[in-house]
N, C-alpha and C positions, 0 to 999 in steps of 0.2 A: 474371595477365594478360600476354599477349605484346604487344609493341609493335614494329611493323614501321616502320622509319624509312627512307624511300626518297628518293633524289635523282632529280630529274626526268630525262626523256630528253634526248638530245643536241639542241642548237640549232646553227644556223650559226655563231653567235658562239663557242660552245664549240670548234668546229672551227677557227675563225680565231684562237683564243686571245685573244679580246677580253673584257674585264671587263664582266659584265652587271649585277651589283648590282640596283638597283631598276628598270632598264630592262625593259620588258615584251616580251621576245623570244619568238617562237613556236618550237615544235619543228621540227626538220628532218624529212625523210621517214624517215631512219634513226632519229631519236628516237621518232617515232610507231611505227615497226615494233618497236623494242625494248620500248616500253611495251605494245604489243599482245601481244607474246610473253610478257611478264611476267604480264599479265592472264590469258592462256590457261593458263599454268602454275599460276596460283593459283585457277582456277575452282572447285576442290573444297576450297579452304581457307576456313574460316569467317572472315569479317571483319565485325565488328559495326558499325564506323563508320570513316570516312576523314576525316581533317583535311588541309586543303591550304592552301598559300600561295595568295593570290588572283592571283598573276602567272600569265600564260597558260601558260608552259612547265610549271609545276607542276600547274595545274588540269587541263590537257588530259591530262597523264600520269595523274593520279588517275582521270579519266573512262575512259581506255583500260584501266587496270588493273581498274577496276570491271567493265568488259566486259559491260554490260547488266544486271548484277545489281541487286537492290533493296537498295542500300547507300547510306545518306546520306553526302554529301560536304559538310562544313562548312568554309568558308574562314575564315581568321583572319589579320589583319594582322600579328600577332606572328611569323608564319611567313615573312614577306617576307625576301628575301636581304639580307645586309649591304650597306649603302650605301657606295659608293666615291666619291660626289660627282662632281666634274668629271672624274675618271679613267675613268668608265664609258664604254665604247665603245673604249677604247684597248687596245693589245696588251700583255698583262701580261708577256710575255717581254721586251719592250723596256723596260717600266717597271722591271723587276728589274735591268736593266743600268745604270740611271741612278744614279750614285753620289751625286747630290744629293738623292735621294728616300729616305725611310725605307721606301717600299714594297719596296725591295730586301730588307728583313728579313721581309716578310709571311709567306712560307712557311717559311723556314729558322729565323728567330728572332722569332717573332711578338710576344714580350714587348718587342721594340725597335721595333715598328711604331707609328708615330704618324700617324693619318689626316689628310687635308686638313681644313681648317676646315668644309667642307660635307659631310663624310663621317662615318661612325659608328665608334666605337671597338669593339674586341673585347669588353671588359668589359660594354659596353652591350648588345651582341648576346647575350652569355651570360645577362645579367640578364633580357632579354625572353624568351629561349628558356626559361629556368627558370620565369618567371612563367606562360608558356603551359602548361608541364608540370604545375605545381601547380594551375592553374585548370581545365584541360580534361582532362588525361590521368589524373592520379592518382586523382581521384574516381571514375573508371570501373572501377577494379579490383574493386569489389564486384559489378558487373553485366555486365561484358564479358569474353569469352574472348580476343579479339584486336582491336586497333585499329591503324590505319595512319596515318602522317604522311608526306605528300608535300611536299617542300620543296627546299632548295638546298644546295650544297656547304658553304659557310661556316655557314649557319644550322644545318644538321644537326650540324656539329662543335660548334656552340654548345650544342645539346641534349646531346651526348655529354660536353661539358665540365661541364655541370650534373650529369649522371648520375654521372660519374666523380669529380666534385669536383676537376677538374684545375686547375693553375695555367696562366696564359696561355702559358708557355713550352711546354707540352704540348698546345696547342690542336690541332695537326695530327697528334696521335698516331694511328698507323694509316694515315695518308695521306688524300688527297682521295678521296672516293667516286667510283667509276665511275658513269656515267649508268645509272639504274635499278638500281644496287646497293642491296641491302636490309641494313640493320643491324638485327639482331633482339635485343631486350632483354626480359627478364622482370621484371615488377614484382609482387611478392608480399609481403604483410605489411609494406608500406611500405619494402621494400628492393629495390634494383635489382641485376640480375645480367646480365652480358653473355653472350649465347648465341652470336652469330656476327656479326662486323662485315664480312664479305666475301661474303655470300650473293648469288649471281646466279641468277635463275629463268629465264634465257634463254641460248640459244647462237646466236650470230649469225656467219654466214660472211661474211668480207670480200669 
């Protein structure tokens, strides 16, 4: 079974470099266009089922990629983005510069990142991503050819950390996904194999 792991389309907060986390931010027009183009490119690709974060930016991306086809979209709270607590809405470029915050380690040395008291840890994120994969995705290997997961930058890296059995220090291995980038993974005989982590199904002229 192939698994397509998709990051949602662009939002205005993406463009402004603001941390979104659990905030329910809508797609920008560019984000919708990229999702539409991805859906058009995949029209002839069989997708048995789509799983999506319930947050609007991911669910709308899933609907646009579905592109009118008769494919079930199931939302799951375990696919919500990492919670950044009271940092949500702030510019992450500014947070990284603040020497008093462990957020400065978030991308470069994630093993040193300690979230605020009202935020979520990376080990917790990976645990819930792994729980979702074991509960919802792996049982489909006997009946599905291809499934899709549409979620978020950190959440999708949580899935990959589960798949690759990564340590926290390697959380960002391969870098942050582009919007509507698709990571393709094969799951056969209870074993995962990475097919492509950088697949784009669209070309967008700036």
